[in-house]
Structures are given as structure tokens and as C-alpha cells.
C-alpha positions as CSV (number, residue, x, y, z in Angstrom):
1,M,14.4,8.4,-9.3
2,E,12.2,5.3,-9.5
3,Y,8.5,5.3,-10.5
4,R,5.5,3.2,-10.0
5,I,2.1,3.0,-11.8
6,N,-1.2,3.6,-10.2
7,R,-3.2,0.8,-11.8
8,R,-6.6,2.6,-11.5
9,T,-5.4,5.9,-13.1
10,N,-2.4,4.8,-15.1
11,D,-0.4,7.7,-13.6
12,T,3.4,7.3,-13.3
13,I,4.3,8.4,-9.8
14,S,7.7,8.9,-8.2
15,V,8.4,6.6,-5.3
16,L,9.7,9.5,-3.4
17,G,7.1,12.2,-3.1
18,L,7.2,15.4,-1.0
19,G,5.1,16.2,2.0
20,T,4.7,19.9,2.8
21,G,4.4,20.1,6.6
22,S,8.0,21.4,7.0
23,L,8.3,23.3,3.7
24,P,9.6,26.8,4.4
25,A,7.9,29.8,2.8
26,G,9.4,32.2,0.3
27,D,12.5,31.8,-1.8
28,E,13.9,28.9,0.2
29,G,10.7,26.9,-0.3
30,V,10.8,27.7,-4.0
31,R,14.4,26.4,-4.3
32,I,13.4,23.2,-2.5
33,L,10.4,22.6,-4.9
34,E,12.5,23.3,-8.0
35,A,15.2,21.0,-6.8
36,A,12.7,18.3,-6.0
37,V,11.3,18.4,-9.6
38,E,14.9,18.4,-10.9
39,G,15.6,15.3,-8.8
40,G,12.6,13.5,-10.4
41,I,9.9,14.0,-7.8
42,N,6.5,14.5,-9.4
43,Y,4.1,13.8,-6.6
44,F,3.2,16.3,-3.9
45,D,0.9,16.2,-0.9
46,L,-0.7,19.5,0.0
47,A,-1.9,18.9,3.6
48,A,0.3,21.8,4.5
49,A,1.0,23.3,7.9
50,E,0.7,26.9,6.7
51,S,-1.3,28.5,3.9
52,T,1.8,30.2,2.6
53,T,2.8,26.8,1.1
54,F,0.2,27.2,-1.7
55,T,1.7,30.6,-2.7
56,T,5.1,29.0,-2.7
57,F,3.9,26.2,-5.0
58,G,2.3,28.7,-7.3
59,R,5.6,30.6,-7.6
60,A,7.8,27.5,-8.0
61,L,5.8,25.0,-10.1
62,A,3.1,26.8,-12.1
63,G,5.4,26.7,-15.1
64,V,5.8,22.9,-14.9
65,R,2.2,22.1,-13.7
66,G,1.7,19.4,-16.4
67,K,4.7,17.5,-15.0
68,V,3.6,17.3,-11.4
69,R,0.7,15.9,-9.5
70,Y,-1.0,17.3,-6.4
71,Q,-2.9,15.7,-3.6
72,V,-5.4,18.4,-2.4
73,H,-7.4,17.8,0.7
74,F,-11.1,18.5,0.9
75,G,-11.4,19.1,4.6
76,A,-8.1,20.8,5.3
77,L,-8.9,24.5,5.8
78,Y,-6.7,27.2,4.4
79,G,-6.9,30.9,3.5
80,P,-4.9,34.2,3.7
81,G,-2.8,34.2,6.9
82,K,-4.2,30.9,8.2
83,S,-2.5,27.9,9.6
84,Y,-3.9,24.4,9.0
85,A,-7.3,23.6,10.4
86,W,-9.6,20.6,10.0
87,T,-13.3,21.0,9.1
88,L,-16.3,19.1,7.8
89,N,-18.2,22.3,7.0
90,P,-19.2,22.2,3.3
91,D,-19.1,26.0,2.7
92,K,-15.7,26.4,4.4
93,I,-14.3,23.5,2.3
94,R,-15.6,25.0,-1.0
95,A,-14.0,28.4,-0.1
96,S,-10.8,26.8,0.9
97,V,-10.5,24.7,-2.3
98,D,-11.2,27.8,-4.5
99,W,-8.5,29.7,-2.6
100,Q,-6.0,26.9,-2.9
101,L,-6.5,26.6,-6.7
102,A,-6.0,30.3,-7.1
103,E,-2.8,30.3,-5.1
104,L,-1.5,27.2,-6.9
105,K,-2.2,28.9,-10.2
106,T,-4.0,25.9,-11.6
107,D,-7.5,25.0,-12.7
108,Y,-7.4,21.3,-11.8
109,I,-6.6,18.9,-9.0
110,D,-4.9,15.6,-9.8
111,Y,-6.1,13.8,-6.7
112,G,-8.9,15.3,-4.6
113,F,-8.7,13.8,-1.2
114,I,-11.4,13.0,1.4
115,H,-9.3,14.5,4.2
116,C,-8.2,12.7,7.4
117,L,-11.3,10.7,8.5
118,D,-10.3,8.7,11.6
119,E,-13.7,8.0,13.1
120,E,-16.6,6.2,11.5
121,Q,-19.0,9.1,12.3
122,D,-16.7,11.5,10.4
123,W,-17.1,9.4,7.3
124,Q,-20.9,9.2,7.7
125,K,-21.1,13.0,8.1
126,Y,-18.8,13.5,5.1
127,Q,-21.3,11.5,3.0
128,K,-24.5,13.1,4.4
129,N,-23.6,16.8,4.5
130,G,-22.7,17.1,0.8
131,V,-18.9,17.3,0.9
132,L,-18.4,14.0,-0.8
133,R,-21.0,15.0,-3.4
134,Y,-19.1,18.2,-4.0
135,L,-15.9,16.3,-4.5
136,L,-17.5,13.9,-6.9
137,D,-19.2,16.7,-8.8
138,L,-15.9,18.4,-9.4
139,K,-14.6,15.0,-10.7
140,D,-17.5,14.9,-13.1
141,Q,-16.6,18.4,-14.2
142,G,-13.0,17.5,-14.8
143,V,-11.7,19.8,-12.1
144,V,-10.7,16.8,-10.0
145,H,-9.1,14.1,-12.0
146,H,-9.1,11.3,-9.4
147,V,-10.4,10.7,-5.9
148,G,-8.3,9.7,-2.8
149,F,-8.7,9.7,0.9
150,S,-6.5,10.0,4.0
151,T,-6.9,8.2,7.4
152,H,-4.8,6.7,10.2
153,T,-7.4,4.0,11.0
154,P,-7.7,0.7,9.1
155,K,-11.4,0.3,10.1
156,V,-12.3,3.6,8.5
157,A,-10.1,2.9,5.5
158,N,-12.0,-0.3,4.8
159,L,-15.4,1.5,5.1
160,I,-14.3,4.0,2.4
161,L,-12.8,1.2,0.2
162,D,-16.2,-0.5,0.4
163,E,-17.7,2.4,-1.5
164,D,-15.1,2.0,-4.3
165,V,-14.8,5.7,-5.0
166,A,-11.0,6.1,-4.3
167,D,-8.0,5.6,-6.5
168,M,-5.4,6.5,-3.9
169,M,-5.1,6.3,-0.1
170,L,-2.8,8.4,2.1
171,F,-2.0,6.3,5.2
172,S,0.5,6.4,8.0
173,I,3.0,3.6,7.5
174,N,6.3,3.1,9.4
175,A,8.0,0.3,11.3
176,A,6.8,1.8,14.7
177,Y,3.1,2.0,13.8
178,D,3.0,-1.4,12.1
179,Y,4.6,-2.9,15.3
180,Q,2.0,-1.1,17.5
181,H,4.2,1.7,18.8
182,G,3.3,5.4,18.5
183,E,0.5,7.8,18.4
184,F,-1.1,6.5,15.2
185,A,-0.4,2.8,15.6
186,H,-4.1,1.9,15.0
187,G,-4.9,-1.7,14.2
188,S,-2.9,-4.8,14.8
189,G,0.0,-5.7,12.6
190,S,-2.0,-8.3,10.7
191,E,-5.0,-5.9,10.3
192,R,-2.7,-3.2,8.8
193,M,-1.0,-5.7,6.4
194,A,-4.4,-6.9,5.3
195,L,-5.4,-3.3,4.5
196,Y,-2.3,-2.9,2.3
197,Q,-3.1,-6.2,0.5
198,R,-6.7,-5.1,0.0
199,C,-5.5,-1.9,-1.7
200,S,-3.2,-3.9,-3.9
201,A,-6.1,-6.3,-4.9
202,M,-8.3,-3.3,-5.7
203,G,-5.5,-1.4,-7.6
204,V,-5.8,1.5,-5.1
205,G,-2.4,3.0,-4.7
206,I,-1.0,4.1,-1.3
207,S,0.9,7.3,-0.7
208,V,2.5,7.3,2.7
209,M,2.6,9.9,5.5
210,K,4.7,9.9,8.6
211,P,7.3,7.5,7.3
212,F,9.7,8.4,10.2
213,S,7.0,8.3,12.9
214,G,7.3,12.1,13.4
215,G,11.1,11.7,13.6
216,Q,11.0,9.2,16.5
217,L,12.5,6.4,14.4
218,L,15.5,8.6,13.6
219,S,16.7,8.9,17.2
220,D,18.2,6.3,19.6
221,K,16.4,8.0,22.4
222,T,12.9,7.8,20.9
223,S,13.0,4.8,18.6
224,P,10.9,1.8,20.0
225,F,13.6,-0.5,18.7
226,G,16.3,0.9,21.0
227,R,18.3,2.0,18.0
228,A,17.7,4.7,15.4
229,L,16.8,3.8,11.9
230,S,18.3,5.9,9.1
231,T,16.2,7.9,6.7
232,W,17.0,5.3,4.0
233,Q,16.0,2.3,6.2
234,C,12.6,4.0,6.9
235,L,12.0,4.6,3.2
236,Q,12.9,1.1,2.2
237,Y,10.6,-0.3,4.9
238,V,7.7,1.6,3.6
239,L,8.4,0.9,-0.1
240,D,8.4,-2.8,0.6
241,K,4.8,-2.7,1.6
242,P,2.1,-3.9,-0.9
243,A,0.3,-1.2,-2.9
244,V,2.7,1.6,-1.8
245,L,3.4,3.9,-4.7
246,S,5.0,7.0,-3.0
247,V,6.4,8.1,0.3
248,M,5.5,11.7,1.3
249,A,8.7,12.6,3.1
250,G,9.2,16.2,4.3
251,A,12.1,18.5,3.5
252,G,12.7,21.7,5.5
253,S,15.9,22.5,3.7
254,L,17.9,21.6,0.6
255,A,20.2,19.5,2.7
256,Q,17.3,17.4,3.9
257,L,16.0,17.0,0.3
258,H,19.4,15.9,-0.9
259,N,19.6,13.4,1.9
260,L,16.2,11.9,0.8
261,L,17.3,11.7,-2.8
262,G,20.5,9.9,-1.6
263,F,18.3,6.9,-1.1
264,F,18.6,6.0,-4.7
265,E,22.4,5.7,-4.4
266,A,22.3,3.8,-1.1
267,S,23.5,0.2,-0.9
268,A,21.3,-2.7,0.1
269,E,23.1,-2.8,3.4
270,E,22.4,0.9,4.0
271,R,18.7,0.3,3.4
272,D,18.5,-2.9,5.4
273,Y,16.0,-2.5,8.3
274,S,16.1,-6.0,9.8
275,L,17.0,-4.6,13.2
276,I,13.3,-4.1,13.8
277,A,12.9,-7.9,14.2
278,S,13.6,-7.5,17.9
279,L,10.1,-6.1,18.4
280,T,8.1,-8.2,15.9
281,P,4.5,-8.5,17.3
282,G,3.1,-11.9,17.9
283,D,0.6,-11.8,15.1
284,L,3.4,-11.1,12.6
285,L,6.1,-13.4,14.0
286,G,7.2,-15.9,11.4
287,R,5.6,-13.9,8.5
288,C,7.7,-12.7,5.6
289,V,7.9,-8.9,5.5
290,Y,9.7,-8.9,2.1
291,C,12.9,-7.4,3.5
292,N,15.1,-9.8,1.5
293,H,17.6,-10.0,4.3
294,C,17.9,-13.6,3.3
295,Q,19.5,-12.8,0.0
296,P,21.4,-14.0,-1.9
297,C,19.5,-17.2,-2.5
298,P,21.7,-20.0,-3.9
299,A,18.9,-20.8,-6.4
300,D,18.5,-17.2,-7.4
301,I,14.9,-17.0,-6.0
302,D,13.8,-13.4,-5.2
303,V,12.4,-14.7,-1.9
304,G,10.7,-11.4,-0.8
305,L,9.0,-10.9,-4.2
306,V,7.8,-14.6,-4.3
307,N,6.3,-14.2,-0.9
308,K,4.7,-10.8,-1.7
309,Y,3.1,-12.1,-4.9
310,Y,1.8,-15.2,-3.0
311,D,0.3,-13.1,-0.2
312,L,-1.3,-10.6,-2.6
313,A,-2.7,-13.4,-4.8
314,R,-4.3,-15.1,-1.8
315,A,-5.8,-11.6,-0.9
316,G,-7.5,-11.6,-4.3
317,D,-5.0,-9.7,-6.4
318,E,-5.2,-11.5,-9.8
319,L,-2.4,-9.3,-11.2
320,A,-0.1,-10.8,-8.6
321,V,-0.8,-14.3,-10.0
322,D,0.3,-13.1,-13.4
323,H,3.4,-11.4,-12.0
324,Y,4.4,-14.6,-10.1
325,R,4.0,-16.7,-13.2
326,T,6.3,-14.5,-15.3
327,L,9.1,-14.7,-12.8
328,G,12.2,-16.4,-14.2
329,V,12.8,-18.3,-11.0
330,R,9.9,-19.3,-8.8
331,A,9.3,-21.3,-5.6
332,D,9.6,-24.6,-7.3
333,S,13.3,-23.9,-7.8
334,C,13.9,-24.0,-4.0
335,M,16.7,-26.5,-3.1
336,Q,15.6,-26.6,0.6
337,C,19.1,-25.7,1.6
338,G,18.0,-23.7,4.6
339,H,20.1,-20.6,3.8
340,C,17.1,-18.3,4.0
341,N,15.8,-19.8,7.3
342,M,19.2,-19.2,8.9
343,R,19.3,-15.6,7.8
344,C,15.7,-14.5,8.4
345,P,15.6,-12.1,11.4
346,F,11.8,-12.6,11.6
347,H,12.0,-16.4,12.1
348,T,10.1,-17.2,9.0
349,D,10.3,-20.8,7.8
350,Q,11.0,-20.0,4.2
351,M,11.7,-23.6,3.2
352,A,8.1,-24.5,4.3
353,R,6.8,-21.3,2.6
354,M,8.4,-22.3,-0.7
355,R,6.7,-25.7,-0.6
356,E,3.4,-24.0,0.3
357,I,3.7,-21.4,-2.4
358,E,4.7,-23.9,-5.1
359,A,1.6,-26.1,-4.2
360,W,-0.8,-23.1,-4.1
361,F,0.1,-21.8,-7.6
362,A,0.2,-25.3,-9.0
363,S,-3.3,-25.9,-7.9
364,R,-4.6,-22.8,-9.8
365,K,-5.3,-23.1,-13.5
366,A,-3.0,-21.0,-15.7
């Protein structure tokens, strides 16, 4: 397992989390959760499909509660015998949260999430009807440790970020949505990338839902790229995006969980997702997506990482400036040999980028 740090909370979070939409009930679900923890997963999203999921978590993980972190959604409605429903009703949300805590056998929530606001009016109502105040009051009481939010819409995400109340964002990221294909492909490619960069600049971590575009990316018949991507290619694509801390992949069986965990043993070639370059949208054409398909660099430059730190630094992430300056090999080592330009499937002029990056950092005082 690999881990990343949420800069606002200092939490150590596994890069592979677990979504719960496909988690089976009963003993099989317990076995999957126990195996997930054994495999190093410590971060779980609880926007579940069925209320039985909470009972399963209580059975499986109550004994290791201090080792795991839960995203609990204030606006996802659960109770005895109920399937998932969405609500903005304050009384229903309070009752649902109380019921979830009881079933989880816990008295605290690691990340209390403003749940699935995709319209601006939903966010306005969430603020006005007392639900946000309820969530923040629980944070003041120590019941909720940190606040997060979930959305599929960059515009709404930016409105919530403007309030600076959140430490984590749950957002739908995958190669289809970023390239404007699929049900939740909201916002242009550049708008979505700017959102990821803003989160990084603010230190807000991103946990990712729908990394496989509802399974569409995993099939030749439904992939917008005309070819299926593997589970591991999809995971690598998401983890290369700025501010992403953890991918909430689902596992409906132990076999599916073991396939996800196989990501950490996969080779660079097995993770390579450069085939998506065939559908690069116009506003992203020629931009580095940090895939490192250009490697190995004859000068030993980590081209993707240099580009990422540059983009984040320009977006206002001061930590990225420090990270760039501590690199052993930086853009000024570029020999202008053209190896990266020839290999880049996204037609990025990396030779010009290296000159640009070198000049930009040189112009800033250390």
C-alpha cells in the first residue's frame, strides 16, 4: 500500500480507498472489509447503496476503528431496511446520522461530508436550512473531526471552496469525464484541471468516486477511447491528478478486491494509460498530463513531476515551489535532445516547456 498526507488534517490516507456501492451484506462483506484493512486500506466512503452496509462495517471494523477513517455523508438518507436516498431535510439528516453512528458502533466521524451538491441552489439551501450549521456544530463538539463535500460539478465545487470550510472533496475523476465523455462529464477539461490545482493550492485533498466511469472504461464496447482500459490504468490516471489522495474503488467480491490491490505490484507498462491521447480535447491538447510516457529521460529528469510542480506553483501552491527546488534534477538539466517530444502521445512540446519552467522558477526569489 502507498499513502499520502492530507495537508489540512495531517491524516495519512491510503491511495486506494474503498467505496461501498457494491459491498455485499453479511459475512461476505465482513470478509472483504477485513481483507481490505489487512491489505493496507484505511479510508472508506460510506455513501452506500444499502443501509445494511453500516451494519456490516460495525461487525467488521469496530475493533479496529482507530486504524480506519470514514467519510460519512450529511444528506445521504439511511435507516432500517432502507436503500440510499438523497435529502436536504435537516430532521431526516439528523436521524440518519444518529442511526449510522449506532450501526457503525462508533461515536465519531472522521470526515463529515456535505453530500452530493451538484446545483448552486442546493448549496444555498444547505447553508440556509441549518444542515451546514448542524455539521459544523458537530465538528465543534468533536463528533466530526473534519469537513468534506462531494459534487460532480466544478462550478459548485468552487463555490464551496470559496467558503474554506472543507478539508476534503469527493469528486468524480476518470479519463472519460475529464475528456468530456459520460454522464458526469461536467466542465471542460481545463476547468476540471484548474479545480484539481486549486484544491492542491489550498491543501484540500481529493478522494475520487467513479474512477471507472461506472464500468464503461473497462469494456471495449462502452469505452469512449474504442479500447478498454484496465483497472490499473484507470487507477494510475486518477492518482496522477493534482491533490488526489485516495481512489474510492468498489469491490463486490474478494476477487475484485485482490485485483485492485494488484495495482501495487503492476509494472509501469501495465499502468500506462497513454492510449487515451486519441481523444484529447482541444483545450488540453499539448498540455502535460503527467503520465511520464516520455520516460526514461536521458538527463534523468522526472518530466511529469517537474511539469506538475510547475503547474501547481503557477496556480498558487507555494508548497509545490519548495518541492520543485528540492528535486535532485530540475528543468535546467534538460539537454534539448527531443526524446520526450518524440514519445509524448499528447503532443506536448516538452523541450519548450523545460525552458519555460527553468525561466519561471529562476525569476522567483528562493
